[in-house]
C-alpha positions in Angstrom: 177.7 176.7 125.8 174.6 178.0 124.2 170.9 177.2 125.7 168.1 175.4 123.2 165.3 177.6 123.2 161.5 175.9 123.3 157.9 176.5 123.4 156.6 178.4 126.3 153.6 177.9 128.5 151.8 180.4 126.3 152.8 179.2 122.8 152.0 175.6 124.1 148.5 176.4 125.1 147.8 178.6 121.9 148.6 175.5 119.6 146.5 173.2 121.6 143.5 175.8 121.2 144.5 176.2 117.3 144.9 172.0 117.4 141.5 172.0 118.8 139.8 174.6 116.4 141.2 172.5 113.5 140.0 169.5 114.8 136.6 170.2 115.9 136.0 172.0 112.3 137.4 169.2 110.5 134.5 166.8 112.4 132.1 169.1 112.0 132.8 168.7 108.2 132.3 165.3 108.3 129.5 164.9 110.6 127.7 167.4 107.8 128.9 165.4 105.0 127.6 162.2 106.9 124.0 164.0 107.5 123.7 165.4 104.1 124.5 162.0 101.9 122.1 160.1 104.2 119.6 162.6 103.3 120.7 162.5 99.4 119.8 158.9 100.1 116.7 158.6 101.7 115.4 161.3 99.8 116.7 159.2 96.0 115.4 155.9 97.8 112.0 157.7 98.6 111.6 159.3 95.2 112.4 156.0 93.3 109.7 154.0 95.4 107.3 156.4 94.3 108.1 156.7 90.9 107.8 152.8 90.6 104.7 152.6 92.5 102.8 155.0 90.7 104.3 154.0 87.4 102.8 150.4 87.9 99.2 151.3 89.5 98.7 153.5 86.3 99.7 150.6 84.0 97.5 148.6 86.1 94.4 150.9 86.7 94.0 152.3 83.3 92.5 148.9 82.4 89.7 149.3 85.5 86.0 148.6 83.8 87.6 146.8 80.5 85.5 144.6 78.7 85.7 143.9 75.0 83.2 141.4 73.7 85.2 141.0 70.3 88.6 140.4 71.8 89.5 136.7 69.9 91.2 135.8 73.4 88.2 136.3 75.7 87.4 132.6 77.6 84.1 131.6 76.3 83.0 129.2 79.0 80.9 131.7 80.6 77.8 134.1 79.1 80.6 136.5 78.0 78.0 139.6 77.2 76.5 139.3 80.4 80.1 139.2 81.8 81.0 142.5 80.1 77.9 144.3 81.3 79.0 143.1 85.0 82.3 144.0 84.7 81.1 147.7 83.0 79.0 148.2 85.8 80.8 147.3 88.5 84.6 148.4 87.9 85.2 149.4 91.0 84.1 146.3 93.4 81.8 147.2 96.6 81.6 144.7 99.7 78.5 142.4 99.0 79.2 142.6 94.9 80.8 139.2 95.1 78.5 136.3 96.1 81.5 133.9 96.9 83.3 136.7 99.5 80.7 139.2 100.2 83.6 141.0 102.4 85.7 141.8 99.3 85.1 145.5 98.5 86.7 148.6 98.3 86.6 150.8 101.6 87.3 154.4 103.2 89.1 154.2 106.5 90.0 158.0 107.2 93.1 159.6 108.1 94.4 157.1 111.1 93.9 154.4 108.3 94.2 152.8 104.7 91.8 152.7 101.7 91.2 149.8 100.0 90.7 149.2 96.4 89.1 146.5 94.7 88.8 146.8 91.1 87.8 144.6 88.0 88.5 144.5 84.8 89.3 141.9 81.4 92.9 140.6 81.3 94.9 137.6 80.9 96.7 137.9 84.3 95.7 139.8 87.8 98.2 141.7 89.6 100.6 139.1 90.6 101.3 137.5 87.2 98.6 134.6 87.8 96.6 133.4 84.9 94.3 131.3 87.3 94.7 128.2 85.3 93.4 129.8 81.9 95.4 128.6 78.9 98.5 131.5 78.1 97.3 135.1 76.9 93.4 134.3 77.2 91.4 136.8 78.7 89.1 136.3 82.0 87.3 138.5 84.5 90.2 139.6 86.7 89.5 141.2 90.2 92.6 142.8 91.9 92.6 144.2 95.6 94.9 146.7 96.6 95.5 147.3 100.4 97.9 148.0 103.3 99.2 145.1 105.8 102.5 146.0 107.9 103.5 148.9 106.2 103.4 147.3 102.6 101.2 148.0 99.5 100.0 144.4 98.7 97.8 143.3 95.9 95.7 139.8 95.9 94.3 138.8 92.6 91.2 137.2 91.9 89.1 135.1 89.2 86.4 137.0 88.9 83.8 134.3 88.0 85.1 132.5 91.1 84.1 135.2 93.1 80.9 135.3 91.4 79.6 131.8 91.6 79.8 131.0 87.8 82.6 128.5 88.4 85.0 126.3 90.9 88.4 127.8 91.4 91.2 126.0 89.7 93.9 128.1 91.4 94.2 129.8 94.8 94.3 133.5 95.3 97.8 134.8 95.7 99.1 138.1 97.4 102.4 139.9 96.1 104.0 142.8 97.8 104.3 145.5 95.9 106.0 148.3 98.3 107.4 148.9 101.5 107.7 151.5 103.8 103.9 153.1 103.4 102.7 155.3 105.8 99.1 155.9 104.1 97.0 154.8 101.0 93.9 156.4 100.3 91.9 156.4 97.4 89.1 159.2 95.8 86.9 158.1 92.6 86.0 160.4 89.7 82.3 160.3 89.2 80.4 161.0 86.2 76.7 162.6 85.8 73.5 160.4 85.4 74.3 158.8 82.5 71.7 160.5 80.2 73.5 163.7 81.1 76.9 162.4 81.2 79.8 163.0 78.8 82.0 160.8 80.5 84.1 163.4 82.6 84.3 163.2 86.9 82.3 165.9 87.9 83.4 165.5 91.7 85.8 163.0 93.8 84.0 160.5 96.5 85.0 158.1 98.5 84.2 154.5 98.8 81.6 155.2 101.1 79.7 157.0 98.9 79.5 154.6 96.0 76.9 152.3 96.5 74.7 155.6 96.6 75.8 157.1 93.3 76.1 153.6 91.6 72.3 153.1 92.4 71.2 157.0 91.0 73.3 155.7 87.8 76.7 157.2 87.8 79.8 155.8 87.4 83.4 156.0 88.2 85.1 157.0 85.3 88.5 158.7 87.0 90.7 157.3 89.9 92.8 159.2 92.0 95.1 158.1 94.8 97.9 159.5 97.3 100.8 157.3 99.4 102.7 158.6 101.6 105.9 157.0 101.7 109.1 157.3 104.5 112.8 156.0 104.0 114.3 153.5 106.0 114.8 153.8 109.9 117.1 156.3 111.2 118.8 157.7 107.9 118.0 161.2 108.7 117.4 163.4 111.6 114.9 166.5 110.9 114.8 169.5 113.3 111.0 170.2 112.7 108.3 167.5 113.1 107.0 167.2 109.8 103.2 167.2 109.2 101.4 165.4 106.0 97.9 165.2 104.4 97.3 162.7 102.1 94.0 163.2 99.4 91.3 164.5 101.4 92.4 163.6 104.8 93.6 165.8 108.0 97.2 166.3 108.6 98.9 163.9 110.5 102.1 164.3 112.5 105.4 161.9 111.7 108.5 161.4 113.4 111.6 163.3 112.6 113.7 159.9 112.2 112.4 159.4 108.4 112.3 161.4 105.2 108.8 161.7 104.1 107.3 162.5 100.6 103.7 162.5 99.3 102.8 161.4 96.0 99.2 162.0 94.0 97.5 160.8 91.0 94.7 161.3 88.9 93.8 158.7 86.0 90.9 159.0 84.1 89.2 155.3 83.3 89.3 155.6 79.2 87.1 152.5 79.2 84.6 153.7 81.5 84.6 156.9 79.8 83.8 155.3 76.4 81.2 153.3 78.2 79.2 156.3 80.0 79.4 158.0 76.6 77.8 155.1 74.7 74.7 154.7 77.5 73.5 157.9 76.7 
């Protein structure tokens, strides 16, 4: 009668060890794949958001300072020549500029805060899509206020004529959210030389705190430079190092390692203001 041969204890232990090693390797590959996939999703989300907001801001801000008095679509219920002079000389709204809201204006807040940007232009609607009760496609003095609240980049649109006290409000100002997950929003302003010497080019970039004095010196904003630090949704990634980021002229700040972060910057020449400065020589 033959005896059945089984595995020895040593063979069983070797088999278990090999199985454990293989299982561990498979788990490590799966975890690594999941981490890589999460990082790729975070990068794609942040980059898509960055492309969207930079394109939108570029499209809206390129019109800053525009006022074409010969346009057939301007609502002429006010003195458009006087309004044109005001918009062209106040493309960037500063605190105290608007009679009916003296607190509204562009500000510089530093590394731990967000700048605010308030701009003037001639357009048929504000950044929220509102025409403030004017006839469709009729142009008027638009004022757009860009700011960050609760990590969201927002914009409030105004009728500049109401802000200046030239007419009563027909429609309440609206606010829209442009983008989520905004960590920092910073703005710099490209300043021309004094009007009589200027070619319309920016000779330096300054913050909102410097604009009042430069305006008094007959120097105009002819370019805008803005930067945004965006982050991914929470817990999408785990980074081994704690990242640090600086936006434009601000000091670098330390972020957590549970998000993916990226800085987006853009410099935009304001062609309407460049032409205005050249024509003022």
